[in-house]
Structures are given as structure tokens and as C-alpha cells.
C-alpha positions as CSV (number, residue, x, y, z in Angstrom):
1,M,12.4,82.2,134.1
2,A,11.2,82.2,137.7
3,E,8.3,79.8,138.5
4,V,5.2,81.6,139.8
5,A,3.9,80.2,143.1
6,K,0.4,78.9,142.9
7,K,-2.0,79.9,145.6
8,I,-3.0,76.9,147.8
9,W,-6.6,77.2,149.2
10,T,-7.2,76.0,152.7
11,E,-10.6,75.0,154.1
12,D,-10.6,78.2,156.3
13,M,-9.8,80.4,153.3
14,V,-12.7,78.8,151.3
15,A,-15.1,79.2,154.3
16,E,-14.1,82.9,154.7
17,L,-14.5,83.5,150.9
18,I,-18.0,81.9,151.0
19,Q,-19.1,84.1,153.9
20,R,-18.0,87.3,152.0
21,M,-19.3,86.1,148.6
22,P,-22.1,88.2,147.1
23,N,-25.3,86.3,146.1
24,E,-24.5,86.9,142.4
25,Q,-21.5,84.6,142.8
26,L,-22.9,81.8,144.9
27,H,-23.8,79.8,141.9
28,R,-20.1,79.1,141.2
29,P,-19.3,76.9,144.2
30,L,-22.9,75.5,144.2
31,M,-22.5,74.4,140.6
32,R,-19.0,72.9,141.1
33,L,-20.5,70.7,143.9
34,W,-23.6,69.8,141.9
35,E,-21.3,68.7,139.0
36,R,-19.7,66.2,141.4
37,Q,-23.0,64.5,141.8
38,T,-23.5,61.5,139.6
39,P,-25.9,61.9,136.6
40,R,-28.4,59.6,138.5
41,E,-28.1,61.8,141.6
42,Q,-28.5,65.0,139.6
43,A,-31.7,63.6,137.9
44,S,-33.2,62.4,141.2
45,E,-32.1,65.4,143.2
46,S,-30.7,63.1,145.9
47,T,-27.6,61.3,147.0
48,I,-27.4,57.7,146.1
49,E,-23.7,56.8,146.2
50,Y,-21.5,57.2,149.2
51,N,-18.5,58.7,147.4
52,K,-17.8,61.9,149.5
53,K,-18.4,63.9,146.3
54,G,-21.2,66.5,145.8
55,F,-23.9,67.0,148.4
56,N,-24.9,64.8,151.3
57,S,-28.4,63.3,151.4
58,Y,-29.7,66.1,153.7
59,D,-28.6,68.9,151.3
60,A,-29.1,67.3,147.9
61,G,-32.7,68.2,147.4
62,F,-32.3,71.9,148.4
63,A,-29.1,72.3,146.5
64,S,-30.6,70.8,143.4
65,R,-33.6,73.1,143.6
66,M,-31.2,76.1,144.0
67,V,-29.2,74.9,140.9
68,D,-32.5,74.8,139.0
69,W,-33.6,78.2,140.3
70,W,-30.3,79.7,139.2
71,S,-30.5,78.1,135.8
72,Q,-33.9,79.7,135.3
73,K,-33.8,83.0,137.2
74,R,-30.1,83.9,137.3
75,F,-30.4,85.4,140.8
76,F,-30.8,84.3,144.4
77,T,-33.0,86.1,147.0
78,R,-31.3,87.3,150.2
79,K,-32.9,84.4,152.1
80,Q,-31.8,81.9,149.5
81,G,-28.3,83.3,149.5
82,D,-28.1,83.1,153.3
83,A,-29.2,79.4,153.2
84,I,-26.9,78.5,150.4
85,R,-23.9,80.2,152.1
86,K,-24.6,78.3,155.3
87,M,-24.8,75.0,153.4
88,L,-21.7,75.7,151.3
89,V,-19.5,76.2,154.3
90,K,-20.1,72.5,155.2
91,Y,-18.4,71.6,151.9
92,R,-15.3,73.7,152.3
93,K,-13.0,70.6,152.1
94,Q,-14.4,69.6,148.7
95,L,-14.4,73.2,147.5
96,A,-10.7,73.6,148.6
97,D,-9.9,70.4,146.7
98,I,-11.7,71.8,143.6
99,A,-9.8,75.1,143.9
100,N,-6.5,73.3,144.3
101,N,-7.3,71.0,141.3
102,R,-7.4,67.9,143.5
103,K,-10.0,65.2,142.8
């Protein structure tokens, strides 16, 4: 039986996907990054450890608020979506690693 080639996501492919992603789907990459925060970082809505996982200290508060918003409302406004999209592009390397099942 022939082996099926698995798609390899590049950073550019991830960035392009994020730019085209509708607001209703932005929670997916947002949540994947938030899950990489340590439990302590999640609880404090900040970045405590320098481990190159999850959000940087500048984005941690906003991103955590958007995770909370999504958990309660299940939608993002156009303005929130634009801000989340802009932020997520910065994390294209981590998101490519997640998509490619790399730690």
C-alpha cells in the first residue's frame, strides 16, 4: 500500500491561512497557543517563563482576555478579529510547529 504524503506547513503558509481565516475560526490557533502557556501563566494572564511557548509578555494579557471572551460569547467582533489576526501572524513559527506535530 502506498504511503500518503503528509502536508508540511511552512511559516508562510500558516501566515497566509491566518490572514484568510474567518473570525469564527480564529479561536483554534488562539487556543493552541494559550494551551502552550503554563498553568501559572494562564491563571495570571501573563508570561512568566522564557520558554518560547505560548504568548510573549506583550500579548499574553490581550490573548488571555480573548480566550475568555471566546469561552463566554463564542464569537469575535470584526475589530477583535482584526487584532487577533495581526497578533497570531507573529506566532506563525509556533503554529507551524503545532500543525506539523513538532513540540
